[in-house]
ZADO-1210 file (C-alpha; in nm, 4 decimals, padded with zeros to 6 digits):
<atoms>
<atom x="07.5647" y="-00.6158" z="-01.8986" code="MET" pos="1"/>
<atom x="07.8263" y="-00.7496" z="-01.6588" code="ILE" pos="2"/>
<atom x="07.7808" y="-00.5935" z="-01.3204" code="LEU" pos="3"/>
<atom x="08.0464" y="-00.5529" z="-01.0143" code="TYR" pos="4"/>
<atom x="07.8631" y="-00.3979" z="-00.7344" code="LEU" pos="5"/>
<atom x="07.8752" y="-00.0639" z="-00.9139" code="ALA" pos="6"/>
<atom x="07.8362" y="-00.0105" z="-01.2519" code="LEU" pos="7"/>
<atom x="08.1854" y="00.0534" z="-01.3301" code="ILE" pos="8"/>
<atom x="08.2994" y="-00.1987" z="-01.4874" code="ILE" pos="9"/>
<atom x="07.9853" y="-00.2443" z="-01.7143" code="SER" pos="10"/>
<atom x="08.0515" y="00.1127" z="-01.8950" code="THR" pos="11"/>
<atom x="08.4038" y="-00.0132" z="-01.9517" code="LYS" pos="12"/>
<atom x="08.5465" y="-00.1456" z="-02.2948" code="ILE" pos="13"/>
<atom x="08.6737" y="-00.4804" z="-02.2493" code="TRP" pos="14"/>
<atom x="08.9505" y="-00.6733" z="-02.4189" code="LYS" pos="15"/>
<atom x="08.7957" y="-00.9291" z="-02.6222" code="THR" pos="16"/>
<atom x="08.8930" y="-01.2551" z="-02.7730" code="GLU" pos="17"/>
<atom x="08.7497" y="-01.4744" z="-03.0167" code="ILE" pos="18"/>
<atom x="08.8959" y="-01.8562" z="-02.9261" code="THR" pos="19"/>
<atom x="08.7085" y="-02.0440" z="-03.1543" code="ASN" pos="20"/>
<atom x="08.4307" y="-02.0634" z="-03.3616" code="THR" pos="21"/>
<atom x="08.1503" y="-02.0752" z="-03.0424" code="ASN" pos="22"/>
<atom x="08.3305" y="-01.8830" z="-02.7853" code="ALA" pos="23"/>
<atom x="08.4519" y="-01.5217" z="-02.6713" code="VAL" pos="24"/>
<atom x="08.6558" y="-01.4216" z="-02.3600" code="VAL" pos="25"/>
<atom x="08.6434" y="-01.1012" z="-02.2411" code="MET" pos="26"/>
<atom x="08.8547" y="-00.9549" z="-01.9514" code="SER" pos="27"/>
<atom x="08.8987" y="-00.6052" z="-01.8061" code="TYR" pos="28"/>
<atom x="09.1505" y="-00.4543" z="-01.5189" code="ILE" pos="29"/>
<atom x="08.9862" y="-00.2471" z="-01.2464" code="SER" pos="30"/>
<atom x="09.3032" y="-00.0767" z="-01.1220" code="PRO" pos="31"/>
<atom x="09.3357" y="-00.0214" z="-00.7145" code="HIS" pos="32"/>
<atom x="09.0698" y="00.2119" z="-00.5643" code="LEU" pos="33"/>
<atom x="08.8508" y="00.2634" z="-00.8800" code="GLU" pos="34"/>
<atom x="08.5045" y="00.3620" z="-00.7707" code="GLU" pos="35"/>
<atom x="08.6436" y="00.3012" z="-00.3994" code="GLY" pos="36"/>
<atom x="08.7372" y="-00.0651" z="-00.4314" code="PHE" pos="37"/>
<atom x="09.0372" y="-00.1314" z="-00.2833" code="PRO" pos="38"/>
<atom x="09.2725" y="-00.3861" z="-00.4984" code="GLY" pos="39"/>
<atom x="09.3145" y="-00.4634" z="-00.8416" code="GLN" pos="40"/>
<atom x="09.0591" y="-00.6677" z="-00.9537" code="LEU" pos="41"/>
<atom x="09.1406" y="-00.8412" z="-01.2938" code="GLU" pos="42"/>
<atom x="08.8180" y="-00.9965" z="-01.4227" code="THR" pos="43"/>
<atom x="08.7776" y="-01.2303" z="-01.7066" code="GLN" pos="44"/>
<atom x="08.4125" y="-01.3913" z="-01.8846" code="VAL" pos="45"/>
<atom x="08.3724" y="-01.6617" z="-02.1460" code="ARG" pos="46"/>
<atom x="08.0967" y="-01.6877" z="-02.3105" code="TYR" pos="47"/>
<atom x="08.0209" y="-02.0343" z="-02.4976" code="VAL" pos="48"/>
<atom x="07.7429" y="-02.1108" z="-02.6943" code="LEU" pos="49"/>
<atom x="07.7076" y="-02.4968" z="-02.7188" code="THR" pos="50"/>
<atom x="07.5596" y="-02.7052" z="-03.0311" code="ASP" pos="51"/>
<atom x="07.2478" y="-02.7889" z="-02.7706" code="ASN" pos="52"/>
<atom x="07.1043" y="-02.4482" z="-02.7669" code="ASN" pos="53"/>
<atom x="07.3304" y="-02.3633" z="-02.4066" code="TYR" pos="54"/>
<atom x="07.4883" y="-02.0573" z="-02.3262" code="LEU" pos="55"/>
<atom x="07.7595" y="-02.0777" z="-02.0810" code="VAL" pos="56"/>
<atom x="07.8882" y="-01.7974" z="-01.9112" code="ILE" pos="57"/>
<atom x="08.1557" y="-01.8151" z="-01.6869" code="LYS" pos="58"/>
<atom x="08.2883" y="-01.5535" z="-01.4687" code="PHE" pos="59"/>
<atom x="08.6671" y="-01.5489" z="-01.2945" code="THR" pos="60"/>
<atom x="08.8328" y="-01.2974" z="-01.0961" code="ALA" pos="61"/>
<atom x="09.1275" y="-01.2359" z="-00.8892" code="THR" pos="62"/>
<atom x="09.2908" y="-00.9694" z="-00.6839" code="THR" pos="63"/>
<atom x="09.5875" y="-00.8132" z="-00.4678" code="ASN" pos="64"/>
<atom x="09.3991" y="-00.7049" z="-00.1857" code="GLU" pos="65"/>
<atom x="09.0650" y="-00.8266" z="00.0221" code="GLU" pos="66"/>
<atom x="08.7558" y="-00.6838" z="-00.1906" code="THR" pos="67"/>
<atom x="08.3942" y="-00.7742" z="-00.2152" code="PRO" pos="68"/>
<atom x="08.3355" y="-00.8924" z="-00.5574" code="VAL" pos="69"/>
<atom x="07.9855" y="-00.9920" z="-00.7098" code="ASN" pos="70"/>
<atom x="07.9233" y="-01.0102" z="-01.0839" code="LEU" pos="71"/>
<atom x="07.6230" y="-01.1056" z="-01.2677" code="THR" pos="72"/>
<atom x="07.4627" y="-01.1136" z="-01.5987" code="ASN" pos="73"/>
<atom x="07.1812" y="-00.8447" z="-01.6835" code="HIS" pos="74"/>
<atom x="07.0139" y="-00.9865" z="-01.9470" code="SER" pos="75"/>
<atom x="06.6701" y="-00.9161" z="-02.0280" code="TYR" pos="76"/>
<atom x="06.4116" y="-01.1996" z="-02.1525" code="PHE" pos="77"/>
<atom x="06.1189" y="-01.1928" z="-02.3082" code="ASN" pos="78"/>
<atom x="06.0167" y="-01.5607" z="-02.4870" code="LEU" pos="79"/>
<atom x="05.7188" y="-01.4527" z="-02.6577" code="ALA" pos="80"/>
<atom x="05.9507" y="-01.2288" z="-02.8597" code="GLY" pos="81"/>
<atom x="06.1789" y="-00.8662" z="-02.8080" code="HIS" pos="82"/>
<atom x="05.8593" y="-00.6611" z="-02.9152" code="ASP" pos="83"/>
<atom x="05.6333" y="-00.8522" z="-02.7717" code="SER" pos="84"/>
<atom x="05.6257" y="-00.6076" z="-02.4645" code="GLY" pos="85"/>
<atom x="05.3886" y="-00.6524" z="-02.1538" code="ALA" pos="86"/>
<atom x="05.1246" y="-00.8585" z="-02.3222" code="GLU" pos="87"/>
<atom x="05.3611" y="-01.1057" z="-02.3982" code="GLY" pos="88"/>
<atom x="05.5720" y="-01.1056" z="-02.0883" code="LEU" pos="89"/>
<atom x="05.2216" y="-01.1610" z="-01.8916" code="TYR" pos="90"/>
<atom x="05.1796" y="-01.5036" z="-02.1010" code="GLU" pos="91"/>
<atom x="05.5089" y="-01.6707" z="-01.9426" code="HIS" pos="92"/>
<atom x="05.5070" y="-01.9182" z="-01.6287" code="GLU" pos="93"/>
<atom x="05.7763" y="-01.8673" z="-01.4101" code="LEU" pos="94"/>
<atom x="05.9402" y="-02.0849" z="-01.1394" code="MET" pos="95"/>
<atom x="06.2352" y="-02.0215" z="-00.9101" code="ILE" pos="96"/>
<atom x="06.3935" y="-02.2662" z="-00.6595" code="ASN" pos="97"/>
<atom x="06.3930" y="-02.0853" z="-00.3780" code="ALA" pos="98"/>
<atom x="06.2047" y="-02.1330" z="-00.0214" code="ASN" pos="99"/>
<atom x="06.2865" y="-01.7595" z="00.0840" code="GLN" pos="100"/>
<atom x="06.3809" y="-01.3966" z="-00.0414" code="TYR" pos="101"/>
<atom x="06.5952" y="-01.1406" z="00.1444" code="THR" pos="102"/>
<atom x="06.4135" y="-00.8792" z="00.2678" code="GLU" pos="103"/>
<atom x="06.4602" y="-00.5180" z="00.2084" code="LEU" pos="104"/>
<atom x="06.4493" y="-00.1748" z="00.3945" code="ASP" pos="105"/>
<atom x="06.1385" y="-00.0366" z="00.2532" code="PRO" pos="106"/>
<atom x="06.3335" y="00.3601" z="00.2725" code="ASP" pos="107"/>
<atom x="06.6677" y="00.2392" z="00.1032" code="THR" pos="108"/>
<atom x="06.5845" y="-00.0863" z="-00.0676" code="LEU" pos="109"/>
<atom x="06.8903" y="-00.2688" z="00.0544" code="ILE" pos="110"/>
<atom x="06.8573" y="-00.5733" z="00.2045" code="PRO" pos="111"/>
<atom x="06.8185" y="-00.5808" z="00.6345" code="THR" pos="112"/>
<atom x="06.9501" y="-00.9700" z="00.6682" code="GLY" pos="113"/>
<atom x="06.6314" y="-01.0927" z="00.7501" code="LYS" pos="114"/>
<atom x="06.5430" y="-01.3925" z="00.5280" code="PHE" pos="115"/>
<atom x="06.1554" y="-01.4225" z="00.4814" code="ILE" pos="116"/>
<atom x="05.9506" y="-01.7388" z="00.3800" code="ASP" pos="117"/>
<atom x="05.7880" y="-01.7540" z="00.0396" code="VAL" pos="118"/>
<atom x="05.4975" y="-01.9197" z="00.1764" code="ASN" pos="119"/>
<atom x="05.1956" y="-01.7060" z="00.1108" code="GLU" pos="120"/>
<atom x="05.2972" y="-01.3880" z="-00.0279" code="THR" pos="121"/>
<atom x="05.3518" y="-01.2714" z="-00.3979" code="PRO" pos="122"/>
<atom x="05.6960" y="-01.4478" z="-00.3753" code="PHE" pos="123"/>
<atom x="05.6335" y="-01.8199" z="-00.3689" code="ASP" pos="124"/>
<atom x="05.7437" y="-01.9300" z="-00.7365" code="PHE" pos="125"/>
<atom x="05.8156" y="-02.2337" z="-00.6143" code="ARG" pos="126"/>
<atom x="05.5723" y="-02.3932" z="-00.8684" code="GLU" pos="127"/>
<atom x="05.5087" y="-02.2784" z="-01.2463" code="PHE" pos="128"/>
<atom x="05.2945" y="-01.9507" z="-01.1864" code="LYS" pos="129"/>
<atom x="05.1811" y="-01.7158" z="-01.3665" code="ASN" pos="130"/>
<atom x="05.3826" y="-01.3686" z="-01.4341" code="VAL" pos="131"/>
<atom x="05.1305" y="-01.1615" z="-01.5035" code="GLY" pos="132"/>
<atom x="04.8888" y="-01.2415" z="-01.2423" code="LYS" pos="133"/>
<atom x="05.2210" y="-01.2779" z="-00.9962" code="ALA" pos="134"/>
<atom x="05.2969" y="-00.8778" z="-01.1242" code="ILE" pos="135"/>
<atom x="04.9304" y="-00.8057" z="-01.0663" code="GLU" pos="136"/>
<atom x="04.9727" y="-00.9511" z="-00.6953" code="SER" pos="137"/>
<atom x="05.1972" y="-00.6669" z="-00.6746" code="THR" pos="138"/>
<atom x="04.9489" y="-00.4196" z="-00.7267" code="GLU" pos="139"/>
<atom x="05.1345" y="-00.3921" z="-01.0801" code="GLY" pos="140"/>
<atom x="05.4496" y="-00.3019" z="-00.9308" code="ALA" pos="141"/>
<atom x="05.6616" y="-00.5882" z="-01.0278" code="GLY" pos="142"/>
<atom x="05.9487" y="-00.7784" z="-00.8748" code="PHE" pos="143"/>
<atom x="06.2855" y="-00.6616" z="-00.7840" code="ASP" pos="144"/>
<atom x="06.3922" y="-00.9001" z="-00.4965" code="ILE" pos="145"/>
<atom x="06.6817" y="-01.1275" z="-00.4406" code="ASN" pos="146"/>
<atom x="06.5806" y="-01.4862" z="-00.3796" code="PHE" pos="147"/>
<atom x="06.7583" y="-01.7666" z="-00.1580" code="CYS" pos="148"/>
<atom x="06.7989" y="-02.0384" z="-00.3947" code="VAL" pos="149"/>
<atom x="06.7928" y="-02.3715" z="-00.2558" code="ARG" pos="150"/>
<atom x="07.1234" y="-02.6361" z="-00.2898" code="GLY" pos="151"/>
<atom x="07.4621" y="-02.5720" z="-00.3476" code="GLU" pos="152"/>
<atom x="07.6862" y="-02.5927" z="-00.6559" code="ASP" pos="153"/>
<atom x="07.5791" y="-02.6087" z="-01.0236" code="LEU" pos="154"/>
<atom x="07.2213" y="-02.6343" z="-01.0124" code="ARG" pos="155"/>
<atom x="06.8553" y="-02.5280" z="-01.1324" code="THR" pos="156"/>
<atom x="06.7860" y="-02.1919" z="-01.0264" code="ILE" pos="157"/>
<atom x="06.4593" y="-02.1365" z="-01.2298" code="ALA" pos="158"/>
<atom x="06.2565" y="-02.2036" z="-01.5152" code="ARG" pos="159"/>
<atom x="06.0561" y="-01.9897" z="-01.7470" code="LEU" pos="160"/>
<atom x="05.8342" y="-02.0903" z="-02.0081" code="GLN" pos="161"/>
<atom x="05.5835" y="-01.9158" z="-02.2884" code="HIS" pos="162"/>
<atom x="05.3395" y="-02.2117" z="-02.3688" code="GLU" pos="163"/>
<atom x="05.2226" y="-02.0163" z="-02.6812" code="PRO" pos="164"/>
<atom x="05.5503" y="-01.9868" z="-02.8380" code="SER" pos="165"/>
<atom x="05.6810" y="-02.3534" z="-02.7528" code="GLY" pos="166"/>
<atom x="05.9926" y="-02.1802" z="-02.5771" code="ARG" pos="167"/>
<atom x="06.1523" y="-02.2281" z="-02.2749" code="SER" pos="168"/>
<atom x="06.4284" y="-02.1579" z="-02.0695" code="LEU" pos="169"/>
<atom x="06.6322" y="-02.3119" z="-01.7550" code="GLN" pos="170"/>
<atom x="06.8972" y="-02.1231" z="-01.5659" code="VAL" pos="171"/>
<atom x="07.1368" y="-02.3168" z="-01.3950" code="PHE" pos="172"/>
<atom x="07.4509" y="-02.1664" z="-01.1703" code="ALA" pos="173"/>
<atom x="07.6761" y="-02.2136" z="-00.8444" code="ASN" pos="174"/>
<atom x="07.5592" y="-01.8504" z="-00.6524" code="LYS" pos="175"/>
<atom x="07.3332" y="-01.8438" z="-00.3328" code="PRO" pos="176"/>
<atom x="07.1185" y="-01.6052" z="-00.5165" code="GLY" pos="177"/>
<atom x="06.9035" y="-01.4891" z="-00.7907" code="VAL" pos="178"/>
<atom x="06.7295" y="-01.1340" z="-00.8768" code="GLN" pos="179"/>
<atom x="06.3935" y="-01.1661" z="-01.0138" code="LEU" pos="180"/>
<atom x="06.3666" y="-00.7659" z="-01.1766" code="TYR" pos="181"/>
<atom x="06.0798" y="-00.7432" z="-01.3977" code="THR" pos="182"/>
<atom x="06.1663" y="-00.4020" z="-01.6217" code="SER" pos="183"/>
<atom x="05.9524" y="-00.1712" z="-01.3301" code="ASN" pos="184"/>
<atom x="06.1030" y="00.0993" z="-01.4354" code="TYR" pos="185"/>
<atom x="06.1997" y="00.0654" z="-01.8201" code="VAL" pos="186"/>
<atom x="06.0437" y="00.3471" z="-02.0096" code="ASN" pos="187"/>
<atom x="06.0385" y="00.4127" z="-02.3480" code="GLY" pos="188"/>
<atom x="06.3834" y="00.2564" z="-02.4327" code="ILE" pos="189"/>
<atom x="06.3912" y="00.1986" z="-02.8233" code="GLU" pos="190"/>
<atom x="06.5310" y="-00.1313" z="-02.9162" code="GLY" pos="191"/>
<atom x="06.5614" y="-00.3842" z="-03.2094" code="LYS" pos="192"/>
<atom x="06.4507" y="-00.2659" z="-03.5219" code="ASN" pos="193"/>
<atom x="06.2727" y="00.0358" z="-03.3557" code="GLY" pos="194"/>
<atom x="06.0815" y="-00.1468" z="-03.1346" code="ALA" pos="195"/>
<atom x="06.0094" y="00.0497" z="-02.8011" code="ILE" pos="196"/>
<atom x="06.0539" y="-00.1397" z="-02.4412" code="TYR" pos="197"/>
<atom x="05.8150" y="00.0282" z="-02.1737" code="ASP" pos="198"/>
<atom x="05.7429" y="-00.1660" z="-01.8217" code="LYS" pos="199"/>
<atom x="05.7499" y="-00.5165" z="-01.7833" code="HIS" pos="200"/>
<atom x="05.8724" y="-00.5767" z="-02.1534" code="ALA" pos="201"/>
<atom x="06.0740" y="-00.8304" z="-01.9923" code="ALA" pos="202"/>
<atom x="06.2194" y="-00.9914" z="-01.6896" code="LEU" pos="203"/>
<atom x="06.6246" y="-01.0619" z="-01.5303" code="CYS" pos="204"/>
<atom x="06.7376" y="-01.3713" z="-01.3451" code="LEU" pos="205"/>
<atom x="07.0394" y="-01.2306" z="-01.2166" code="GLU" pos="206"/>
<atom x="07.2356" y="-01.5008" z="-01.0370" code="THR" pos="207"/>
<atom x="07.4511" y="-01.3619" z="-00.8057" code="GLN" pos="208"/>
<atom x="07.5847" y="-01.3399" z="-00.4176" code="ASN" pos="209"/>
<atom x="07.3392" y="-01.1909" z="-00.1926" code="TYR" pos="210"/>
<atom x="07.3191" y="-00.8248" z="-00.1731" code="PRO" pos="211"/>
<atom x="07.4705" y="-00.6061" z="00.1151" code="ASN" pos="212"/>
<atom x="07.6651" y="-00.8867" z="00.2187" code="ALA" pos="213"/>
<atom x="07.9767" y="-00.6819" z="00.2826" code="ILE" pos="214"/>
<atom x="07.7520" y="-00.5772" z="00.5662" code="ASN" pos="215"/>
<atom x="07.5557" y="-00.8692" z="00.6852" code="ILE" pos="216"/>
<atom x="07.7636" y="-01.1335" z="00.8410" code="LYS" pos="217"/>
<atom x="07.4965" y="-01.4090" z="00.8027" code="ASN" pos="218"/>
<atom x="07.4884" y="-01.3684" z="00.4236" code="PHE" pos="219"/>
<atom x="07.7326" y="-01.5567" z="00.2618" code="PRO" pos="220"/>
<atom x="08.0785" y="-01.3564" z="00.1857" code="SER" pos="221"/>
<atom x="08.1580" y="-01.1769" z="-00.0972" code="SER" pos="222"/>
<atom x="08.4816" y="-01.1019" z="-00.0167" code="LEU" pos="223"/>
<atom x="08.7446" y="-01.2214" z="-00.2365" code="LEU" pos="224"/>
<atom x="09.1093" y="-01.2601" z="-00.1095" code="CYS" pos="225"/>
<atom x="09.4816" y="-01.2555" z="-00.2570" code="PRO" pos="226"/>
<atom x="09.5730" y="-01.6123" z="-00.4315" code="ARG" pos="227"/>
<atom x="09.1812" y="-01.6825" z="-00.3927" code="GLU" pos="228"/>
<atom x="08.9933" y="-01.7349" z="-00.7543" code="VAL" pos="229"/>
<atom x="08.5957" y="-01.5947" z="-00.7807" code="TYR" pos="230"/>
<atom x="08.4227" y="-01.8248" z="-00.9854" code="GLU" pos="231"/>
<atom x="08.0607" y="-01.7893" z="-01.1269" code="HIS" pos="232"/>
<atom x="07.9314" y="-02.0562" z="-01.3835" code="ILE" pos="233"/>
<atom x="07.5987" y="-01.9231" z="-01.5454" code="LEU" pos="234"/>
<atom x="07.4306" y="-02.1500" z="-01.8157" code="ILE" pos="235"/>
<atom x="07.1245" y="-02.0703" z="-02.0029" code="TYR" pos="236"/>
<atom x="06.9444" y="-02.3639" z="-02.1347" code="LYS" pos="237"/>
<atom x="06.6921" y="-02.2599" z="-02.4241" code="PHE" pos="238"/>
<atom x="06.4358" y="-02.5232" z="-02.5753" code="ARG" pos="239"/>
<atom x="06.1674" y="-02.5013" z="-02.7912" code="VAL" pos="240"/>
<atom x="05.8874" y="-02.7519" z="-02.8354" code="GLU" pos="241"/>
<atom x="05.7953" y="-02.8850" z="-03.1471" code="ASP" pos="242"/>
<atom x="05.4181" y="-02.7783" z="-03.1609" code="GLN" pos="243"/>
<atom x="05.3591" y="-02.8959" z="-03.5293" code="THR" pos="244"/>
<atom x="05.3157" y="-03.3063" z="-03.6284" code="VAL" pos="245"/>
<atom x="05.5467" y="-03.4111" z="-03.8922" code="SER" pos="246"/>
<atom x="05.4954" y="-03.5901" z="-04.2231" code="GLU" pos="247"/>
<atom x="05.6012" y="-03.8992" z="-04.0657" code="GLU" pos="248"/>
<atom x="05.4321" y="-03.8787" z="-03.7594" code="GLU" pos="249"/>
<atom x="05.1205" y="-03.8269" z="-03.9458" code="GLU" pos="250"/>
<atom x="05.1758" y="-04.1361" z="-04.1196" code="GLU" pos="251"/>
<atom x="05.2349" y="-04.3249" z="-03.8229" code="GLU" pos="252"/>
<atom x="04.9120" y="-04.2216" z="-03.6629" code="GLU" pos="253"/>
<atom x="04.7340" y="-04.3338" z="-03.9703" code="ASP" pos="254"/>
<atom x="04.8600" y="-04.6572" z="-03.9432" code="ASP" pos="255"/>
<atom x="04.8091" y="-04.7071" z="-03.6301" code="ASP" pos="256"/>
<atom x="04.4171" y="-04.5532" z="-03.6737" code="ASP" pos="257"/>
<atom x="04.4127" y="-04.8595" z="-03.9705" code="LYS" pos="258"/>
<atom x="04.5562" y="-05.1170" z="-03.7427" code="THR" pos="259"/>
<atom x="04.3062" y="-05.0383" z="-03.4861" code="LYS" pos="260"/>
<atom x="03.9956" y="-05.0604" z="-03.7487" code="LYS" pos="261"/>
<atom x="04.1231" y="-05.3290" z="-03.8597" code="ASP" pos="262"/>
<atom x="04.1302" y="-05.5460" z="-03.4960" code="LYS" pos="263"/>
<atom x="03.8051" y="-05.4167" z="-03.4227" code="ARG" pos="264"/>
<atom x="03.6177" y="-05.5734" z="-03.7400" code="LYS" pos="265"/>
<atom x="03.8188" y="-05.8898" z="-03.6618" code="LYS" pos="266"/>
<atom x="03.6790" y="-05.8469" z="-03.3341" code="ASP" pos="267"/>
<atom x="03.3243" y="-05.8294" z="-03.4671" code="LYS" pos="268"/>
<atom x="03.3635" y="-06.0933" z="-03.6812" code="LYS" pos="269"/>
<atom x="03.4867" y="-06.3567" z="-03.3822" code="LYS" pos="270"/>
<atom x="03.1413" y="-06.2022" z="-03.1917" code="GLN" pos="271"/>
</atoms>
């Protein structure tokens, strides 16, 4: 799902073009004042699946009037399998490259403009942390919060791994924030092959500008001006650790063991 401040463009039919065997380009023109936003916004999203298991998503946008833009990808991830539910998600380990998060107003759930250090809070994912235990530390509520990512340009935003399956995900982006959402309000959605998706069935890592930046001066600006190009690069790197030993590796281990045994026998004879 592609989001742009309001949900308007995620519900539209986009023009689609397959550019080659591993890429597709989607485009949409949002007319002036659609959902109240000034300017005609021309948006393009390019998806590329590489041979080394990278999903590269590049968002670009231009406008003819100054307007706020904050595009993101709202994919849900559960590396244990789409139908493994909360039980599978709780087995994951998560790391987020952030020292701070943006404080939320408890009534509106909108960022206040204040930055909070993650140290000694449930939001400290600077080192790998078990997702199940992290959610438990929030009294089961889960997470829906924007983290302030360290560094600039394209860099590692987060890492997610599921040790039982050997699957892992590394997220790269060039934006200052990432929204961690743990499906807190998902309830009885029917999915692939009839699977039912419930609370904590998966999580999202939505790279983005800080929410409410249009109203907060000390946040990085989300305004796009005419003759400027909005550019958001997002990369998902997938990997599966080989948990089986090949026949060749077994033979090499056997040969190595045999060599060690022969050496021990020779050493004993010398003694």
